[in-house]
N, C-alpha and C positions, 0 to 999 in steps of 0.2 A: 504493500499499499504506499509505504514511504517513497519506494522508487517511482511509483505512478505519479505521486505529488511532485516529486522533484522534475520528473519528465514534463508534467504540465506547466511548470514554472519556467522550465528551460525554453520549452516550445514558444511560450508567450514572450519571453525576454529576448532571445537570440536576434530577432529580426530588428528590434529596436536598437540594438548595438550598431548594426550597419547602418540604419536609417540616419541615426543621429551622428555617427561618426561621420558620415559623408557631408552632412550639412555642417557640422562644427569645422572640419578642415577647411572648408570655403571660408567660412568666417574669420578663421585664425589667420588665413593667408590672403585675406582681402587686399592689403596694400600690394602684394605681389602681383595678384589678378588685375589690379588697377593699373600697374606699370606695364604689364604685358598685354592686356586685352583693352584697356580704356586709356591709352596714353594721352597725356596733357601737360602743357608747360606748367600747370598749378598741380602739385602732388595731392593736395586736398581734394580737389575736383576729381582726380583719377579714383581716390579712395572712396568718395562719395558715390561715384558711378558705379564702382565694384560692389559696394553696398546695395546700390539700387539693383543690380543682377541677383544679389542674395535675396533681396524682398520679392523680386518677381517669381521666385520659386514658391513662395508663400501664397502667391495670388491664385496659383493652381490648386492650393490644398483644399479649399471648399468643394472643388469639382471632383478632386480624387475622393474627398470624404463621401460625396454623394454615390459615386460610382461603385467604389470599393465597399462602402457602407453597405449599399443595396444588395452587392453580392453576399456580404455577411450575413444580412437578414433574411434573404431568399434562399441562397444555396448552402450556406453555412460558414461559420467563423474560421473553420480550417481552410477551406477554399481561398477566402478572402486574404488570410495572412500568408499563405503560399504564394499567391499572385503578387502582393505587395513587395516581397522581398526580392522576387525576380525582376519586377518593373524598375526597382532601385538600382539594381546591378549594372544595367546596361549603360545608363547616362554617366554613372560613377566611373566606370573604365574609360569611356569615351572622354570625359573631360581630362583624364590623365594622358590621353593620347592626342589632345587637340593641339593643332599649330596655332601660333600666337599671332597677334596683329602684324608683327614685323614679317611674318612669313606669308600670309595670306590676306592682310588687310581687313577690312571692316567684315568680312565673311566670318573671320574667327570670333569676333564680338558676338555676331548674330547667332552662331552656332553655340557659343558658350551660354547665352540667354535660353536658346531653345533646350539645351541639356538641362539647365537649372529648372526650367518649367516641367520637364519629365520627371525631375527628382520630386519636385513639389507634389505632382500629382499621385506618385506612390506614397509619399509620407502622410498625405491627406487621409489614408485609410490604415495605415500601419499601426501607429500608437493607439489610435481609440479602439480598433478591432481588438488589439491585445488586451487592453484594461478590461473591455467587457469579456473577453474570454476568461481571463484571470478571475475576475469577480464571479462569473457563473460557475467557475470550477471550484471555488473556494467553500470551506465549511462556513456555515452562517457567522459564527463568532470570530472568524478570522479573515473577513472580506477585506478589511483595511490593509492588513499585513500582506495577504496575498497580492491584492491589485496594485500595492505600491511596489511590488518587484518589477513591474513595467518600467517604473522610473529608474530602478536599478541598470536595466538594460540601456534606457535612454542615456542615463549619466555615465554609464560604463563606456558607451560608444564616444561621447564627447570626451571622456577621460582619456580614452585609447587616442583619439585624435590629437588632443593637447600633448599626451606623452610622445607620440610619434613625432609630432612637430617640434617639440623640446629637444628630442634627440637629434633630429635632422638638422636644426639650427645650431645645436652645439657642435656637430661633426663637421658640417659642411660651411663653406665661405658664403658671404651674401651672394657673390658672383654665381658659385655653383647652384645655391637655391633658386637663383633667378633663372638660369639657364635650364637646369633639368631636376633640380631636388624637389620642387614643388610637386612634381608628377607621381613620386613614389607613393604618398599616402593614398592617393586615387586608385592607382594600379592595384595596391594592397588590398583594396576594399572587396574585390572579386572572391578573395579567399574566404572572407567572412560571410558573404552571400551565398556561397556553394555549400559550406557547413551549415548554414541556417537553413537552407532549402532542404536538406537531407534530414534534418531533425524534424521540421514541420511536417513531412510526409507522412510521418508516424504518429502525429499528435492526435488525441481522441477529440471527436466533436461534442459540443455542449448542447446542441438543440436537436430535437427529434426529427425524424423524416416527414412526420404529418404536421410539422410546424406551419401555420398560416400566417401569411404577412398581410395580404389585401394591398390596396393602393398606396404606393409609397408617398405621393404627394399629398393625399389627404391625410395620412399618418402624420406627415410633417406639419401640416397646417394645424392638425387636432392638438400637437404637442408644441406649437409655436411659443408660447410663454416659457415652458421649460427649456426649449432650446436658447432663447434669448438669456435665460438665467445662466445656463452653461457658459455662454460667452462672456457674461459679467464675471462669474466665478474664475474663469481662466485668465482675465485681462491682467491682474497683477502679476500672475506667474509668467505670462508671456512676454510683457514688458520688462520686468526686473531680471528675468533669467538672460534674456538676450543682451541686456545691457551690462549685467555684472559678470556674465560667464562666456560671452562670445565678443561682444564689442570691447570689452575690458582689455584684451590683449593689445589691441591697436591703440587704446587710450593710454595705457602704462607706457607704451613705447613712445607716442607722440607727445604726450602732455606731462608724464611724470618722469620721462626720460629714462626708463629701465632698458635694458638690453632685451632684444626679442626673446632669447633663450631664457632670461630670468623671469619675464612676463609669462611665458608658456609654463614654466615651472611652478610658479605661483597660482596660476590658474589650475593646474593639475592638483596641487594640494587642497585648493579650494573645493574642486569638484569631488574630490574623495571625501572630505567632509559632507557634502551634500548627498553623496551616494549612500553613505552611512546613517545620516540623520532622516532621510525621506522614509525608509521602511521602518525606522525605529518609531516615528510619529505615526505612520500607519498603524502599527500595533497598539500604540497609545489610544489612537481613536477607536479601536475595538473596544477599549475599556471605558474611556471618558465621554465618547461621543464625537462624532465628526465636526458638527457645527461648533462646539465649545473649542476644540483645538484650533480650528480654522480661524475663528474670531480672535482668539490670543495671538496668532501669528500674523494676520493682516494690520492688526493694532501694533504689534511690533515694527512691522515695516514701516507704517506711517510714522511712528515716533522716532526711529532710529536711521531710516534711509539717509537722511543728510549727514548725521555723525559717522555714520560707517563708511560713507564714500570721502568724506573729509580725512578720514584716517587713511584710506587708500591712496589719497592724493600725495602724502608724504613719501619721499624717496627713500624708503626704509623698508627692507624685506619683512621685518617683524611687523611693522605697522600696516603694511599692504596685507600680509598674511591674516592677521587678526581681523581686519576690516572684511575681507572676503570670506573668512570663516564665520563671522557673525551673519552675513548675509546668507551663507550656506545652511545655518541652523534656522534662521527664520523661514527661508524658501521650504527647506525640507520639512519644517512643521507644518506648513500650509499645503504643500504638494503631497505630502504621505497619505492624508485622508482623502484627497481630491478625487482620485480615479473610482473608488468605491461610491463616493457622494455622486458622481455624474451617472454611473451605471444605476444606481437606486432610483433615478429620477424618471426611467423609462420601462415600459413593458417590454418583453423579449422580442416582440415581432417587429419593433422599430427602433430597438435599443442601440445598434451599431450606427445606423443612419442618423439618428437624432443626435447621439454623442458626438459623433464624427462632425457633423455640420456645425453644431454650436461651438464646439472646441476650435474647430479650424477657422471659423468666421474671425474669431478673436486673434488667432495667431497670424492669419493673413492680413488683416487690417492693420494690426498694432504691434504683434510680436515681430514679424519679419521686417517690419519697417523701422524697428527701434534703433539699430545702429546707424541708419541713414539719418533719422530724426535727430539722434544724439549728436552726431557730427554737426548738423546744421545749427542746432541749438547752441553749441560751443562756438561754433564761428560767428553766429549772430549776436550772442550775448557776451562773448569774448570771457567767459567764465568757464573754467575747465570742468566744473561738475554741474553745469546748467542742466544736464539731462535728469538730474535728481527730481526735478519738478515734475517731469513726464511720469517718473515712476510714482510719485505721490499721488498724482491725480488718477492713476490706474489703481493705486491701493485704495482709494476713496471709493471708487466704483465697485471694486470686489468687496469691501467691508459691507457696503448697503446689500450687495447680492448675498453673501453669507448670512447676513441678518434676516433676509426674506426666505431663507430655506425653510423655516418652519411653516410657511405658507404653502408649501407644495407636499402633497401626499407621496410617500414612498411606494414604489411600484414593487411587486414580488419579483424576485431575481429569476425564479424559473416559474413558468405557467403550468 
């Protein structure tokens, strides 16, 4: 039985490793992509353009959420999860093999954006399909813990990307990274995809064959208020995560004047704290209640967002580490209970599609654009931590959304 439970968790987690690894390495190497695919006399413009392509991938996520979510609700969670991991593998490998602007001109830029769109389509269905699968597979009193392991996969993928980036920037010179080193992480992603696909081929299904779905559009419309609530709940995690754990590498290099390898090393440590704290607070939420834990977390983000970024603005390894670790604990406290909370809002027949659409609307409109908005705010206000106010607004919206959870009736996990 224990082996079966481990297999369920592994199948749910493995795809998230690849999905978020691929997205993360693009974010970490945004300045490199800016120079190679969006050349400009102003380096800031190049970086903003590179983050624009990063955001473009997120715009496809709601479409992927609907398409793959519909497969998950109609055909089965297993089919949706196997499809999403293979969809991600192709554009990831192709980015690693892509000629640069210097070689084929603007065609390189267009191809990069197209591949980012394909990545976004895949990610739109992966993470939410996995959290639904893990929640449905969990014992009733362990749903918070089980579903939070999806975050372990996501953060593990980003951690892997940060670690590989740190190793490469430590071993290779800047010119070597610019010429060929940046390609290595993308090509390595195909190994993770292959292993993940093999594992998912043998995962058990969580919905019965006589499972009835009905009209998808009508189901979505019937659950529109809950879908909007899902977007509100995810807003603070979308904005703060992409600010503090993706954009932060560029921010530490450009504005705190840390070496790229040091910035990636610090980010790796911060992600490790987040990877541990999320399942811990998922477990806590099984005992104290999800809403209570999430309210404390989002209130903490509102109170400490400025002091923690202020701490990270000091050119000190210790200060930056403790600032980012503080963020990791608060985000872990919020994110740990979140997957089970989302799954419990919807009935099984429309659960994957509804959770996917609500979640990805928030990430498409606000999460993916966070690095670009952060760069713009810093340039406009001429204050290095101007992006904190963007996080604070997102936290206020999510606080209100968590407060409103009591107004929504929980759905039974299995029909």
